[in-house]
ROMAR-863919 format. One record per atom (N, C-alpha, C, O, CB): x, y, z. Coordinates in steps of 0.05 Angstrom, whole numbers, plus 32768, in hexadecimal, padded with zeros to 4 digits. Glycine has a CB too. Layout:
<sites>
XYZ...
</sites>
This chain:
<sites>
7F2E7F627E077F2F7F467E107F177F377E057F007F407E077F307F447E2F7F1C7F1F7DFA7F077F0F7DEF7EF57F037E047EFC7F037E1C7F127EFA7DDE7EDD7EFA7DFC7ECA7EF07E0F7ED57ED77E1D7ECD7ED27E347EB07EE97E017EE67EC87E0F7EF07EAF7E1B7F0B7EB27E297F167E9E7E327EF17E997E067F167ECA7E2A7F307ECE7E367F2F7EC97E547F1B7ED07E617F3A7EEB7E307F447EBC7E5E7F457EB77E7A7F497ED07E8A7F587EE27E817F5B7EA27E817F3D7ED37EA27F417EEB7EB27F5E7EED7EBB7F6C7ED87EBE7F2E7EEB7ECA7F677F057EBF7F837F097EC87F877EFE7EE47F757EFE7EF57F8A7F277EC87F9F7EF37EE87FA57EE97F037FA87F007F167FB77F137F107FBF7ED87F027F9C7EFF7F2D7F9F7F157F417FBC7F197F487FCB7F057F4A7F8E7F107F5A7FC47F317F4D7FDF7F367F577FE37F2B7F737FF77F1F7F797FE67F557F567FCE7F2E7F837FCE7F247F9E7FB47F157FA47F9F7F1F7F9E7FD37F3B7FB37FB67EFE7FB07F9F7EF07FBA7FA37EE97FD77FB77EDE7FDF7F9A7ED67FA97F8F7EF07FE77F8F7EE980047F777ED680087F607EDD80027F8C7F0280167F7D7EBE80127F697EAA80147F677E9F80317F7A7E93803B7F6E7E9280017F517EA4803E7F4B7E9980587F617EA0806D7F697E8E807C7F477E7B80577F6A7EB9806D7F7F7EC1807E7F757EC5809B7F627ED3809F7F8D7EDB80737F837EB880AD7F7B7EBA80CA7F947EBF80DA7FAA7EB580D47F6C7EA180D37F917ECD80F17FA77ED481027F9D7ED8811E7F897EE581237FB57EEE80F87FAB7ECC81317FA37ECE814D7FBB7ED6815E7FD27ECE81597F987EB381587FB67EE781727FC97EED81877FBF7EE381A17FAE7EF081AE7FCF7F0C81887FC97ECC81A97FBD7EBF81C17FA07EB881BC7F9A7EAA81A97FBF7ED281D97F8E7EC381CC7F717EBE81C87F637ED381B77F4B7ED181B37F637EBC81E27F737EE681AC7F677EFB819D7F697EF5817F7F7F7EEF81757F747F1681A37F527EF581717F517EEF81557F547F0981457F417F1881437F377EE0814D7F6C7F0F813B7F707F28812C7F657F2781107F5B7F3B81067F8E7F2E812B7F677F0F81037F5C7F0B80E97F4D7EF080E87F567EDD80F57F727F0C80D37F377EF080DA7F277ED780DB7F1C7ED180BF7F077EDB80B77F0F7EDA80EF7F2B7EC180AF7F227EB880967F1F7ECD80817F0B7ECD80727F087EAA80997F327EE0807F7F307EF6806C7F397EEC80507F4E7EE0804D7F417F0E80757F297EF2803C7F2F7EEB80207F287F02800D7F127F0D800F7F207ED180187F3B7F097FFC7F367F1C7FE77F4D7F1B7FD37F607F0D7FD77F327F3A7FF37F4B7F2A7FBD7F607F2B7FA97F647F477F9F7F527F587FA07F587F187F917F7D7F4C7F977F847F667F8A7F8A7F617F6D7F9C7F527F667F9D7F737F997F7A7F6E7F5C7F7D7F697F3F7F937F7B7F337F987F917F3E7F627F6E7F317F9E7F737F1D7FB27F857F0F7FA77FA07F097F907FA27F007FBC7F777EF67FB67FB57F0D7FAE7FD07F067F987FDC7F177F8B7FEF7F0F7FA57FD07EEB7F947FD17F2F7F7E7FDA7F407F897FE87F597FA07FE47F617F6C7FC37F487F777FF77F667F7C80017F817F677FF57F937F4F7FF97F907F7A80217F827F717FE57FA67F607FD77FB97F657FE37FD57F7C7FE47FDD7F657FB87FB97F507FEB7FE37F527FF77FFD7F467FE480127F317FD8800E7F4580127FFE7F537FE380297F4A7FD480407F427FE880557F537FF8805E7F5F7FBF804B7F297FE8805D7F1F7FFB80717F127FEC80887F0D7FD480877F0B800F80647F0D7FFB809E7F007FEF80B57F05800080CD7F18801080CD7F097FD280B97EF57FFD80E27EFA800D80FB7F15800681077F227FF380FF7EE38008810F7F1E8016811B7F36801081297F347FF481367F207FED81417F3B8025813F7F4A7FE581337F4A7FCA813E7F3D7FB5812D7F397F9E81357F3C7FCA81587F377FBD81147F297FAA81027F3C7F9480F77F337F7F80EE7F1D7FB980EA7F567F9880F87F697F8580EE7F787F8D80D57F857F7C80C87F5B7F6B80EA7F767FA680CE7F827FAF80B47FA07FAD80B37FAB7FA180A07F797FCC80AF7FAD7FB780C87FCB7FB580C87FD47F9980CC7FE97F9180C27FD67FC880DE7FC57F8980DC7FCC7F6D80DF7FCA7F5E80C47FDA7F4D80BF7FB87F5F80F37FB77F6680B47FB57F5B80997FCE7F6280887FD97F50807B7F9B7F65808B7FD67F7B80897FEE7F83807A80067F74808480177F6B80747FF27FA1807D80097F72809E80217F6480A980217F4680A280367F3A80A080227F6880C780097F3B80A080087F1E8098800F7F1B807B801D7F0880747FEB7F14809D80067F2D8069800C7F2B804D802A7F2F804980377F2280387FFC7F40803D80367F42805880527F48805680647F338062807C7F32805D80587F63806280597F21807380687F0C808080737F13809B80817F0380A7807F7F05806E806C7F2A80A680747F3280C180657F2280D680707F1D80EC80717F5080C5804C7F1B80D1803D7F0A80E280397EEF80D580357EED80BD80217F1780E980397EDA80E580357EBF80DB80177EB880DE800E7EB280F480477EAA80EA80097EB980C87FED7EB380C77FE77E9880BA7FF97E8C80AE7FDD7EC980B97FCF7E8F80BC7FC67E7880AE7FB67E8080957FAD7E9780947FB57E6580C07FB37E6E80827FA67E7580697FBB7E7780547FD17E6D80577F977E90806C7FB47E83803D7FC67E8480267FC87EA0801B7FB37EAE80187FBD7E7080117FE07EA880157FE57EC180077FF47EBA7FED80087EAD7FED7FF67ED680187FE97EC47FD67FF57EBE7FBC7FFC7ED97FAE7FEE7EEC7FB07FE27EAD7FAA80137ED97FA1801B7EEE7F90801E7EE37F73802D7ED17F6F80367EFB7F99800F7EEF7F61800E7EE57F4580087EC77F4480137EB97F3480287EEB7F377FF67EBE7F567FED7EA27F567FFE7E8F7F657FF77E777F677FEB7E997F3A80157E987F7080287E867F7E80277E8B7F9C802A7EA27FA480447E8A7F7380237E767FAC80237E7A7FC9803E7E847FD380537E7C7FCA801D7E5F7FD7803D7E977FE780557EA27FF280567E9E801180667EAB801E80577EC07FEB80457E8D801B80437E8A8038805D7E81804580627E86805C802D7E76803F806E7E73803680877E698040809D7E7D804080B37E78804A80907E50803180987E95803480AD7EA9803180AE7EBC8048809A7EC4805380A97EB8801680C77EC5804F80CB7ED9806480C77EF5805880C77EF8804080E77ED6807180C47F09806980BF7F24805F80D37F2E804980CA7F39803580C07F37807580EE7F2A804D81007F33803780FB7F25801D80FE7F328007811D7F2F804080F47F0C801E80EF7EFD800580D57F077FF880D37F087FDF80ED7EDF800A80C17F0E800880A97F197FFD80AE7F347FF180A27F3C7FDC80937F1B801380C07F447FFD80C77F5E7FF280D47F5A7FD780CF7F6A7FC580D97F6D800580E57F467FD480F27F417FBA80DE7F3A7FA480E37F3F7F8D81077F2B7FBD80C87F2E7FAC80B37F287F9880A47F417F9080947F417F7C809F7F147FA480A87F577F9E809B7F707F9680857F7A7FA980757F8B7FA180907F6D7F7B80837F6E7FC180707F787FD5807D7F8F7FE3808C7F8B7FF780667F627FE980787FA87FDA80857FC07FE680707FCE7FF680597FD27FED80907FD27FCF80787FD6800E80647FE38020806F7FFB802F80877FFD803380597FCE8034805C800C80368062802180498055801980638046800680658057803D803F805B8029807880528021809380418037809F8042804F8097806A801C80A68030802F80B2801D804280BE802D805880CC8025807080CA800B803380D38042805180DB8054806580E6806C806780D58078805380CC805C805D81048075807F80CF808B808480BC80A3807480C680AC807780DD809180A280BA80AF806580B380C6805480BA80DE805B80A880E9804A809B80BF803680B680E5807580A980FC807E809A8114808280AD8111808380C580F58099808C812C808380A18144808A80B0814780A880B1814F80B5809D815E807C80A3814080B380C8813C80D080CA815680E080C6815680F780BE813080D780E4816D80D480CC818680E280C9819280E180AE81A680EE80A8819A80D780DD818680D1809C819080CE8081818180E0806E816B80EA8074818D80B18077818C80E68057817F80F78043816880E98036816580D0803881938100802E815780F88029814180ED8019814B80D98005814180C3800281318104800C816080E17FF6816B80D07FE1817480B67FEC816F80A17FE0818180DE7FD2818380B68002818E809E800D8177808C801881798073801681A280A48024816280978024814C8088802D813E8079801681378062801881388099803B813B80877FFF812E807B7FE8813F80647FDD8134804F7FD6812980907FD2815980697FDB816B80547FD1816A803B7FE1816E80257FD68187805F7FCF8165803D7FFB81648025800C814D80138004814D7FFB80098160802D80298139801E7FF78123800D7FEE812B7FF87FDA811D7FE47FD6810E801E7FE281417FFC7FCC814B7FE97FB8815C7FD37FC481657FC07FB6815A7FF77FA281617FD47FDE81757FC27FEB816F7FA57FE581817F957FE081757FC7800881557F9D7FE5814E7F817FE181557F777FC681587F5E7FC281307F7D7FE681597F897FB2815E7F807F97817C7F837F8F81837F7C7F79814D7F8F7F84818C7F8E7FA181A87F937F9981B87F797F9981B37F677FA981B57FA67FAE81CA7F767F8581D97F5E7F8181F67F617F8A82067F4F7F8881D87F557F6481FD7F797F9382197F7F7F9A82227F6E7FB282137F6C7FC6821D7F9C7FA082397F627FB082447F537FC782537F657FDA82577F7D7FD482577F3D7FBD825A7F5B7FF182677F6A800582827F767FFB82877F8E8001826C7F59801E82927F667FED82AC7F707FE482A97F867FD082B77F9A7FD182BC7F597FD882967F827FBD82907F977FA982887FB27FB782927FC77FB0827A7F8E7F9582767FAF7FCA826C7FC77FD782827FD47FE882837FED7FE982547FBF7FEA82937FC57FF482A97FD0800582BC7FE17FF482C37FF77FFD82B87FB9801282C37FD87FDD82D67FE67FCC82C97FF77FB682D780057FA882EA7FD37FC082AF7FF47FB3829F80047FA182AA80037F8482B280177F79829E80217FAA82AB7FEA7F7982B47FE77F5E82A27FD37F5082917FC67F5D82D27FDF7F5C82A57FD17F3582977FBD7F2682797FC07F29826D7FD57F24829F7FA27F2E826C7FA97F30824F7FA97F3182447FBD7F46822F7FC87F4182467F8D7F3882527FC17F5C82487FD47F7082467FF07F6482327FFD7F69825C7FD47F88825A7FF87F55825880137F49824280147F34823380287F338273801A7F3C823F80007F24822A80007F0F820F80007F1C81FD800F7F13822D7FE87EFD820B7FF07F3081F17FF07F3E81EA800B7F4A81D480147F4981F07FDA7F5381FE80177F5781F980317F6481F280467F4F81DF80567F54821280397F7381FF80467F3881F9805A7F2381DD80557F1981CE80687F15820E80587F0D81D6803C7F1381BC80367F0981A6803D7F1D819180497F1681B980187F0281AB80367F378197803C7F4B8193805A7F4E817C80637F4F81A080307F6681A880697F4F81A680867F53819780937F3B818780A57F3F81C280937F56819D80897F23818F80947F0C8171808F7F0D816180A07F08819B80887EF2816A80767F14814D80707F16813F80807F2B8129808A7F27814980527F1B814C80827F43814080907F59813D80AE7F52812880BA7F568151808D7F72815280B97F46815180D67F40813E80DC7F29812D80EE7F2C816D80DF7F38813F80CD7F14813080D37EFB811380C97EFC810280D57EEF813E80C97EE4810E80B47F0A80F380A97F0980E480AF7F2380CE80BA7F2180F5808B7F0580EF80A77F3A80DF80A87F5280DE80C57F5E80C880CF7F6480EB80957F6780F580D27F6080F580EC7F6C80E681007F5B80D681107F65811280F67F7080EA80FF7F4180DA81117F2F80BC810B7F3080AC811D7F3180E4810E7F1280B680F17F30809A80E87F31808B80F37F49807480FC7F47809880CA7F30809880F37F60808C80FB7F79809181187F80808981227F95809580EA7F90809E81277F6E80A381437F7080B1814B7F8A80A9815C7F99808881527F6F80C7813C7F9080D681427FA880F481487FA2810581437FB380D481297FBB80F981517F8A811581587F838121816D7F958139816C7F9B811681617F66811081807F9E811A81967FAE8123818D7FCA8130819D7FD8810581AB7FB1811C81757FD38123816C7FEE813581537FEC813A81468001810A81667FFE813F814C7FD5814D81337FD2816681317FE4816D811A7FEC815681307FB5817381477FEA818B81467FFB8185814E80188198814F802981A081597FF0816C8152801F8165815A803A81638142804C815A812D8044814A816A803A816C814580658167812F80788149812B807E813B813F80808176813480938141811380808124810D80848119811B809C81028125809C811F80EF80868129811D80B28120812980CB8118814680C88109815080D88135812680E08122815380B3811C817080B08102817480A080F9818B809D8133817D80A180F5815F809780DE8162808580C48162809480C1815580A980DE814C807080B08171808A8095816E809680898153809180928144808080828184808A8075814C80A1806A813180A280618128808680668111807E8053813080B580538139807880488131805E805E8129804A805A8116803B80378147805280748137804A808A8131803880988117804180A281088030809E8148803780998112805B80A580F98065809480E1805B809F80CD805380A780F98083807A80E4805B806980CF8050806E80CA8032806C80B48028804B80D58055807380E08024807980DE8008809480D08003809680C07FF0807980FA7FFA80A780D6801480C180C8801280BE80AA801780CB809A800A80D680D4802680AC80A3802A80A88087802F809B8079801780A280628011809680838048808980878009807E807C7FF1809480797FDC809480657FCD8068808F7FE680A6808C7FDA80BC808B7FC780CE80727FCD80D680647FBA80CD80A47FC880D3806D7FE680E480567FED80D6803C7FE580E380297FDB80EA8055800B80BC803A7FE880AD80237FE080AE801F7FC180B080097FB8809080247FE980AC80357FB380AE80347F9580C9802B7F8C80CC801F7F7780A7804F7F8980DE80327F9C80F980297F9480FC800B7F95811080007F8A810E80367FA780EA7FFD7FA280EB7FE07FA380E17FD37F8980E07FBA7F8780DB7FD67FBA80D97FE47F7680CD7FD97F5D80B57FC77F6380B67FAF7F5D80E27FCA7F4C80A17FD27F70808B7FC17F7A807B7FB27F6580757FBD7F5080797FD17F8B80747F9A7F6B805F7F8B7F5D80447F937F6880307F947F5A80637F6D7F5E80437F997F82802C7FA27F9080357FB77FA580477FB17FB4801C7F8B7F9E80297FCE7FA4802F7FE37FB8801B7FE27FCE80037FE67FCA80307FFF7FAA80257FDD7FE780147FDB7FFE80187FF48010802E7FF98019801B7FC1800E8003800380138005801C80227FF4801B803B7FDC801780397FFC803480108001801E80527FF3801D806C7FEE8039807580008047807F8003800D80817FD5804280727FCC805D807A7FDE8073806E7FEB8081807D7FCB805F80987FDE807580537FF0808880467FEA80A5804B7FFC80B680487FF0808380297FD180AC80537FCB80C880587FC480CE80757FB880E3807B7FB480D180467FCA80BB80877FC480C080A37FD280D980AD7FEB80DC80A97FCC80A780B47FC480EB80BA7FD0810380C67FD5811980B27FE1812E80B97FE980FC80D27FCD811680997FD3812A80857FBC813F80837FA58139808A7FD7811E80697FC38157807B7FAF816B80757FA28166805A7FAA8154804C7FBA818880787F8F817780537F818173803A7F93817380217F91816280107F6B818880367FA5818780207FB7818A80097FC9817280077FCD81677FF17FC781A4800B7FD48169801D7FE68152801D7FD7813980147FE2812880067FF3814E80397FBE8136801E7FAE811F80177FA9811F7FF97FAA810A7FEC7F94811F80267FA281367FED7F9D81377FD17FB681307FC17FB481227FAD7F9481547FC97FCD81397FC97FE681337FBC7FEB81147FBC7FF281087FA87FFE81427FC87FE881087FD47FEE80EC7FD77FDA80DB7FC67FE280C87FB97FEC80E37FF47FC180E37FC67FAD80D57FB67FB480D67F987FB180C27F8A7F9180E17FBA7FBD80ED7F8F7FC580F07F737FDD80DE7F6D7FDE80D17F587FCD810E7F6D7FF180DD7F7F800880CC7F7A800080AE7F79800A809F7F69801D80D17F8F7FEE80A67F8B7FE5808A7F8B7FD780837F717FDC806E7F667FD280857FA37FC680957F687FB980907F4E7FCE808F7F377FCB807E7F257FA480A77F487FE280A07F387FF680A07F23800780877F248010807D7F0F800880B97F26800D807C7F3C801B80637F3E800D804D7F2F8019803D7F20801F805B7F5C7FF2804D7F327FE280397F247FE1803E7F067FE4802C7EF57FC680387F2F7FDD80587EFE7FD9805E7EE27FF3805F7ED37FF580547EBD7FCB80797EE08008806B7EDE8021806F7ECF803580597ED3804480527EC0802D80897ED78036804D7EEA804880377EF0803C801C7EEC804A80087EEA8053803A7F0C8021801B7EEB801480017EE880157FEF7F0080137FD77EFE801F7FF27ED180197FFC7F18801D7FEC7F3080027FEC7F407FF880027F4680337FF87F427FF77FD57F467FDF7FD47F567FE57FDC7F737FFC7FDA7F7C7FD27FB87F567FD17FE67F817FD47FF07F9C7FC17FE37FAF7FA97FDF7FA97FD0800F7F9D7FCB7FDA7FC67FBB7FD17FDC7FBF7FE47FF37FD67FE97FFC7FC27FB37FE57FAA7FF17FFD7FAC8007800F7F9A800380277F827FFD80247FA5802180017FA58008803F7F95800B80577F928028805D7FA68037805D7FA27FFC80707F7A803280617F76804F80657F5C805480747F48804680717F76805D804A7F5D806980857F46807280947F37808980877F1F808D808D7F4E807B80B07F44809780747F3780AD80677F2280A280537F29809B803C7F4B80C080597F0980A1805B7EF48095804B7EF080A480317EEA8098801C7EDA8093805A7EF280BF80327EEF80CE80197F0380C680047EFC80C27FED7EF080EC801F7F1C80C4800C7F3180BC7FF97F2D80A07FEF7F30809A7FD77F4D80BF80067F27808D80027F2380717FFA7F0D806F7FE57F1180627FD17F1B806080127EF7807C7FE97EE1807A7FD77EE680887FBC7EDA80817FA87EC780857FE47EF7809C7FBD7EFD80AB7FA47F10809B7F917F0C809C7F797F0A80C57FAB7F24808D7F9C7F3980827F8B7F3980647F897F4880597F797F54808B7F947F2A80567F997F2B80397F997F1A802C7F847F0580367F7D7F23802E7FB57F2380157F7A7F1380047F687F047FEF7F787EEE7FE77F717F257FF67F537F107FE67F8E7F057FD17F9E7F0A7FD77FBB7F207FE17FC27F117FB57F967EF77FD27FCC7EFA7FD87FE97EF37FBE7FF97EDF7FB17FF47EE77FEF7FF17F047FB8800C7F017FA2801F7EFC7FAD803A7F0B7FBF80437F197F8E801E7EE77FA480487EE07FAF80627EE47F9A80787ED97F8480767EC37FB980637EF47FA0808C7EF97F8E80A27EEB7F9980BB7EE97FB280BF7F177F8A80A77EE37F8780CD7ED97F8F80E77EDE7F7880FA7ED57F6180F67EBB7F9680E67EED7F7D81107EF57F6981237F027F5181167EFC7F3A811D7EDD7F6081347F137F5681027F227F4180F57F147F3280DF7F207F2180D27F2B7F2E81097EFA7F3880DB7EEB7F2A80C67EE57F3D80AF7EE07F5580B37ED17F1F80D27EE47F3280977EDC7F4280807EBD7F42807F7EB07F2E807C7EE87F3780657EB27F5A80817E957F5C80827E897F6680677E717F6480627E8C7F7080987E9B7F7080557E917F79803B7EA97F7D80297EBF7F8280327E807F93803D7EA47F7A800E7EB87F837FFA7EA87F897FE17E937F7E7FDC7ECD7F6D7FF67EB47F9A7FD07EA77FA27FB77EB07FBD7FAF7EC47FC77FB87E887FA27FBA7EA17FC97F9C7EA87FE47F937EA27FF87FAA7E937FF17FBD7E987FEC7F7A7EAD80107FA97EA780247FBE7E8980287FC17E7F802B7FD77EB4803E7FB77E7A80297FAB7E5D802E7FAC7E4F80167FBA7E3D801B7FCA7E5280327F907E587FFE7FB47E4B7FE77FC17E517FE67FDF7E3F7FE07FEF7E567FCD7FB47E697FED7FE77E707FED80037E61800380127E587FFE80297E8F7FF280067E5E801A80067E4F802F80147E31802880177E24803380297E51804980047E27801680077E0B800E80097E077FF6801B7DF07FEC801D7E0080087FED7E1C7FEC80287E1A7FD480387E137FDB80557E237FE980627E347FC480377DFC7FD180607DF57FD8807B7E097FCE80907E0C7FDA80A57DD97FCC80817E177FB7808B7E2B7FAD809E7E427FC180A17E4D7FC480B67E357F9280967E497FCD808B7E5F7FE1808C7E567FFA809C7E65800480AC7E677FEA806F7E3D800380977E33801980A67E32801380C47E37802480D57E178021809C7E2A7FFA80CA7E297FF280E67E447FF280F37E477FFA810A7E1C7FD780E97E587FE980E47E747FE880EF7E7F800380F57E8D800781097E867FD980DC7E78801780E47E83803280E77E73804380F87E7D805481077E86803E80CC7E58804080F77E46805381057E368047811B7E2A8056812B7E33805F80F17E37802C811E7E27801F81337E0A801B812A7DFA801081397E278030814C7E03802481127DE8801F81077DEC801680EA7E02801880DF7DD7803981087DD7800B80DF7DD8800280C47DCF801780B07DC68010809A7DC77FE980C07DD0803080B77DC5804680A67DDA804D80917DED805B80977DBE805F80B87DD6804380787DE9804880637DE98065805A7DFD806F80507DE48035804B7DD28072805E7DD1808F80577DE4809F80687DF280B1805E7DB5809A80597DE6809880827DF880A680947E1580A0808C7E2680B1808D7DF4809D80B17E1A808780837E358080807A7E3D809180627E53809B80607E37806280747E2B8093804F7E3080A380377E3680C0803E7E4780CD80337E1980A180237E2680CB80527E2B80E7805A7E4680EA80677E5380FE80637E1580F0806D7E4E80D680767E6980D780837E7F80D8806D7E9180E7806F7E6D80C080967E7C80C6805A7E9080C580447E9180E080357EA680EA80307E8A80AE80317E7980EB802F7E78810480207E84811B80307E8E812E80247E5B810A80197E838119804B7E8D812F805C7EAB812F805E7EB8814380647E81812E80777EB7811880587ED48115805B7EE1812180417ED48129802F7EDD80F8805F7EFC812180417F0B812E802C7F02812480117F02810C800B7F29812880307EFA813780007EF481317FE47F0C81397FD47F19814E7FD97EDA81407FDB7F13812A7FC17F2C812E7FB27F2681387F967F1E81287F857F3D81157FB27F2B81517F907F26815B7F757F39814D7F617F4F81457F677F2A81797F747F2F814C7F487F3F81417F327F4581237F357F5881197F297F5881517F307F3581157F457F3780F87F457F1D80EE7F397F0880FB7F397F3B80EC7F627F1E80D67F2D7F0680CC7F207EF180C37F347EF880BB7F4A7F0E80B57F0D7ED980C37F2C7EC380B97F3D7EC0809B7F387EBD80937F217EA980C77F377EC2808B7F4C7EC1806E7F497EA480657F497E94806D7F5A7ED080607F607E9E80557F357E82804B7F337E7C80377F487E66802C7F4A7E7D803E7F17
</sites>
């Protein structure tokens, strides 16, 4: 890129986002951006406003401020319309159809983009048949192979262990052809091996698919290992943002997590949490 080249437009911009429930201020003037090809993590203690932020970006909560995708405001759009723009997300609590197979759950992720009309779908001809064939091919050949879940593709979700259910939820989000992948606590409740697998897949989504990631996560070791940019919330306010190294050196972040401003203690806490082999060290 030349010296005079204009900077790339952020995939997502959040500007002065605020949200209240009665007299409780869940978010207070939060602003940050997600750049193309990046992994941005949102961290903070319990009750900091992380999931409220996700729900506001997705359109489930009506907040004030501005949310832009590729430079265009989307505040007037409802959640299904935001999904059509490519805001694909997973949820803190698994939101799969437990009685359906893995394959059918993943295919549901494409629902927002299907063009089949009711009559076509009822009689399964013409465009309905073509769309189904195309969808199944993409899910089978790209998503299922990518996430290494071919062996469970016909299994009902209810029969799967927790870690694989989280992977199926990631697969369903990828079926939406995301412009931005939003992951709400993708490794919550996972063991070390499952966490390492999920971290690898998230990195591969960015590297191989070119999809930027916005992630809420409590696993500080994973966040600091794979993130390019970290946003820190506390009581609904953004108290810090920057590279993982900058955030770990911030006394306000240490105070929010530990009750003291001792950044050395914060670094020791991060180092004690899950370390992920074969991931790059973030400067």
